[in-house]
C-alpha positions as CSV (number, residue, x, y, z in Angstrom):
1,X,-9.6,11.8,24.5
2,X,-6.7,11.1,22.0
3,X,-6.5,14.8,21.2
4,X,-6.0,15.6,24.9
5,X,-3.4,12.9,25.4
6,X,-1.5,14.2,22.3
7,X,-1.5,17.9,23.8
8,X,-0.5,16.6,27.1
9,X,2.4,14.6,25.7
10,X,3.7,17.7,23.9
11,X,3.4,19.9,27.0
12,X,5.3,17.2,29.2
13,X,7.8,17.3,26.4
14,X,8.3,21.0,26.6
15,X,8.6,20.7,30.4
16,X,11.4,18.1,30.3
17,X,13.2,20.2,27.7
18,X,13.8,23.0,30.3
19,X,16.2,21.2,32.7
20,X,18.0,19.6,29.8
21,X,18.6,23.2,28.4
22,X,20.1,24.3,31.7
23,X,22.5,21.5,31.7
24,X,23.9,22.4,28.3
25,X,26.3,25.2,29.1
26,X,28.4,24.6,26.0
27,X,27.3,25.9,22.6
28,X,25.9,23.2,20.1
29,X,25.8,23.7,16.4
30,X,22.8,21.3,16.1
31,X,25.1,18.6,14.3
32,X,25.3,15.1,15.6
33,X,23.5,12.1,16.3
34,X,19.8,12.5,17.3
35,X,16.9,10.4,18.6
36,X,13.3,11.2,18.2
37,X,9.9,9.8,19.1
38,X,6.4,10.9,17.8
39,X,2.7,10.1,18.0
40,X,0.0,10.9,15.5
41,X,-2.9,9.9,13.4
42,X,-2.6,7.4,10.6
43,X,-5.2,7.4,7.9
44,X,-5.2,4.4,5.6
45,X,-6.9,5.2,2.1
46,X,-9.5,2.9,0.8
47,X,-7.6,-0.1,-0.7
48,X,-8.7,-2.4,-3.7
49,X,-8.4,-6.1,-3.4
50,X,-9.2,-9.1,-5.4
51,X,-10.4,-12.2,-3.3
52,X,-10.1,-15.6,-5.2
53,X,-11.3,-19.1,-4.2
54,X,-12.0,-22.5,-6.0
55,X,-15.4,-24.3,-6.1
56,X,-17.9,-21.7,-7.1
57,X,-17.7,-19.8,-3.8
58,X,-18.9,-16.5,-5.3
59,X,-21.5,-18.2,-7.5
60,X,-19.2,-19.2,-10.5
61,X,-18.8,-22.4,-12.6
62,X,-16.7,-24.3,-10.0
63,X,-13.3,-23.1,-11.3
64,X,-11.4,-20.3,-9.8
65,X,-13.8,-17.4,-8.8
66,X,-12.9,-13.8,-8.2
67,X,-14.5,-11.0,-6.2
68,X,-13.1,-7.4,-6.6
69,X,-13.7,-5.2,-3.6
70,X,-12.6,-2.2,-1.9
71,X,-11.9,-2.0,1.9
72,X,-12.3,1.1,4.0
73,X,-10.6,1.9,7.4
74,X,-10.9,3.9,10.4
75,X,-8.3,6.3,11.4
76,X,-5.9,5.1,14.3
77,X,-2.9,6.2,16.4
78,X,0.5,5.8,15.0
79,X,3.7,5.6,17.0
80,X,7.2,6.5,15.6
81,X,10.8,6.1,16.7
82,X,13.8,7.5,14.8
83,X,17.6,7.3,15.1
84,X,19.7,9.6,12.9
85,X,22.5,11.8,12.4
86,X,22.3,15.7,11.5
87,X,25.0,16.6,9.1
88,X,23.9,20.4,9.2
89,X,21.5,21.2,6.3
90,X,20.9,17.4,5.6
91,X,19.8,14.7,7.9
92,X,19.7,11.0,7.5
93,X,17.7,8.5,9.8
94,X,16.2,5.2,10.3
95,X,12.6,5.4,11.2
96,X,10.3,2.7,12.7
97,X,6.6,3.4,12.4
98,X,3.5,1.4,13.8
99,X,-0.1,1.7,13.4
100,X,-3.2,-0.4,13.7
101,X,-6.3,0.6,11.6
102,X,-9.7,-1.1,12.0
103,X,-11.5,-2.3,8.9
104,X,-14.9,-0.7,8.9
105,X,-16.3,-1.3,5.4
106,X,-16.1,-3.5,2.3
107,X,-17.5,-2.4,-1.1
108,X,-18.3,-5.3,-3.6
109,X,-17.5,-4.1,-7.0
110,X,-17.6,-7.2,-9.2
111,X,-17.7,-10.9,-9.4
112,X,-15.8,-12.8,-12.0
113,X,-15.5,-9.5,-13.8
114,X,-19.2,-8.7,-13.8
115,X,-20.6,-5.7,-11.9
116,X,-23.0,-6.6,-9.2
117,X,-25.7,-5.0,-7.1
118,X,-26.6,-6.1,-3.6
119,X,-30.2,-6.1,-2.7
120,X,-31.7,-6.1,0.8
121,X,-32.2,-9.8,1.0
122,X,-28.6,-10.5,-0.3
123,X,-27.2,-7.9,2.3
124,X,-29.0,-9.9,5.2
125,X,-27.6,-13.2,3.8
126,X,-24.1,-11.5,3.8
127,X,-24.4,-10.2,7.3
128,X,-25.6,-13.6,8.5
129,X,-22.6,-15.4,6.8
130,X,-20.1,-12.9,8.4
131,X,-21.6,-13.7,11.8
132,X,-20.4,-10.2,13.1
133,X,-22.2,-7.6,15.2
134,X,-23.1,-4.1,13.7
135,X,-23.3,-5.4,10.2
136,X,-25.4,-3.3,7.8
137,X,-25.6,-3.0,4.1
138,X,-26.1,0.2,2.0
139,X,-26.0,-0.3,-1.7
140,X,-22.9,-2.4,-2.5
141,X,-21.2,-1.4,0.6
142,X,-21.1,-3.6,3.7
143,X,-20.3,-1.9,7.0
144,X,-19.1,-4.0,9.9
145,X,-16.8,-4.2,12.9
146,X,-13.9,-5.9,11.1
147,X,-10.4,-6.9,12.0
148,X,-7.4,-4.5,12.2
149,X,-4.6,-3.9,9.6
150,X,-1.4,-3.7,11.5
151,X,1.5,-1.9,9.8
152,X,5.0,-1.9,10.9
153,X,7.5,-0.1,8.6
154,X,11.2,0.6,8.6
155,X,12.4,3.1,6.3
156,X,15.8,5.0,5.7
157,X,15.2,8.8,5.2
158,X,17.1,11.8,4.0
159,X,15.7,15.1,5.2
160,X,16.7,18.8,4.0
161,X,16.4,21.4,6.7
162,X,15.7,25.0,5.6
163,X,17.4,27.4,8.1
164,X,15.2,30.5,8.5
165,X,17.4,32.1,11.1
166,X,14.9,31.8,13.7
167,X,13.4,29.1,16.2
168,X,11.4,27.4,13.3
169,X,13.2,25.1,10.8
170,X,11.0,23.7,8.1
171,X,12.2,20.4,6.4
172,X,11.1,18.0,3.6
173,X,12.3,14.8,2.3
174,X,11.5,11.0,2.0
175,X,12.9,7.6,2.3
176,X,12.8,3.9,1.1
177,X,12.3,0.7,3.1
178,X,10.0,-2.1,4.0
179,X,6.5,-2.0,5.2
180,X,4.8,-5.0,6.7
181,X,1.0,-5.3,7.0
182,X,-1.1,-8.0,8.6
183,X,-4.8,-8.8,9.0
184,X,-6.0,-11.5,11.5
185,X,-2.7,-13.3,11.3
186,X,-2.2,-13.1,7.5
187,X,0.2,-10.5,5.9
188,X,3.2,-9.6,3.9
189,X,6.3,-7.4,4.1
190,X,6.6,-5.4,1.1
191,X,9.0,-2.4,-0.5
192,X,7.7,1.0,0.6
193,X,8.5,4.5,0.1
194,X,7.4,7.8,1.6
195,X,7.5,11.6,1.1
196,X,7.0,14.1,3.9
197,X,7.4,17.6,5.2
198,X,7.2,19.5,8.4
199,X,8.7,21.9,10.8
200,X,10.9,21.7,13.9
201,X,10.3,24.2,16.7
202,X,13.6,24.6,18.3
203,X,13.3,25.0,22.2
204,X,17.2,25.0,22.6
205,X,20.1,24.1,20.2
206,X,19.6,20.4,20.9
207,X,15.8,20.0,21.7
208,X,13.0,20.5,19.3
209,X,9.3,19.7,19.0
210,X,8.4,18.6,15.5
211,X,5.1,18.5,13.5
212,X,4.9,16.8,10.2
213,X,3.1,15.0,7.5
214,X,4.2,11.7,5.8
215,X,2.6,9.8,2.9
216,X,3.7,6.3,2.6
217,X,3.0,3.7,-0.1
218,X,3.7,-0.3,0.3
219,X,3.8,-2.3,-2.9
220,X,0.9,-4.4,-3.8
221,X,0.9,-8.1,-2.4
222,X,-0.7,-11.5,-2.6
223,X,-1.7,-13.1,0.7
224,X,-2.5,-16.9,0.4
225,X,-5.0,-18.3,2.8
226,X,-4.6,-22.0,1.6
227,X,-3.8,-23.9,-1.7
228,X,-7.0,-22.7,-3.5
229,X,-7.9,-19.3,-1.9
230,X,-6.3,-15.8,-1.0
231,X,-6.4,-12.3,-1.7
232,X,-4.4,-9.8,-3.9
233,X,-4.0,-6.5,-2.2
234,X,-3.4,-3.2,-4.1
235,X,-0.9,-0.6,-3.0
236,X,-1.6,0.3,0.7
237,X,-1.4,4.1,1.0
238,X,-1.1,5.6,4.4
239,X,-1.1,9.5,5.5
240,X,0.1,10.3,8.9
241,X,0.1,13.6,10.8
242,X,2.4,13.6,13.8
243,X,3.9,15.5,16.7
244,X,7.3,14.5,18.1
245,X,10.3,15.4,20.2
246,X,13.8,15.3,18.9
247,X,17.0,15.4,20.9
248,X,20.5,16.1,19.3
249,X,23.7,14.8,21.1
């Protein structure tokens, strides 16, 4: 269904571009302000985390205990909006990106620095403790219908267009900014960077359909739940494939 909507959106964009092209009687060199919007698929790579708590929560001595784990995520839709200026071969823009990926698995690696193995009985106890439907344990991996990781990023980018003399213009570049991520009401905004590449399919001198790939990384963060517990999250790495529409004025 998602792929059908994506194809339909591109087809609609192409249909809307035709009357716009008819109105542009004066030539356009492609330079100027532009706006763009896109939709795609965001994939968050497995992310390491260290969960800590006082009081022997993880079977420790009563002091601060830690559990190192790896979270797995499901792919999700990504939405993007951009405002920028085309200088010719170079473009600069401000991009806002949003995605919401569901947590699907948690792999327990170690408790207080010691490797652990979850047996069947312990797996059942963990699922009972989580009190969620669809919980199952395979090895040290707990699969369940978890919360969602919401990411809202704002990045300033610089892109280099490679003119080929035809209707297709490849481009590459990257940017710096802030990426905020949140899980069930708890989260942080952290420094982020991204690299990307793609191609613009020029329908007219001012309208183009774009297809691109972006790799974004947000710096590690510590999320505090209360005075004695919380979680340290490693770098959040996200890969996004998207289609979009760009209009230059």
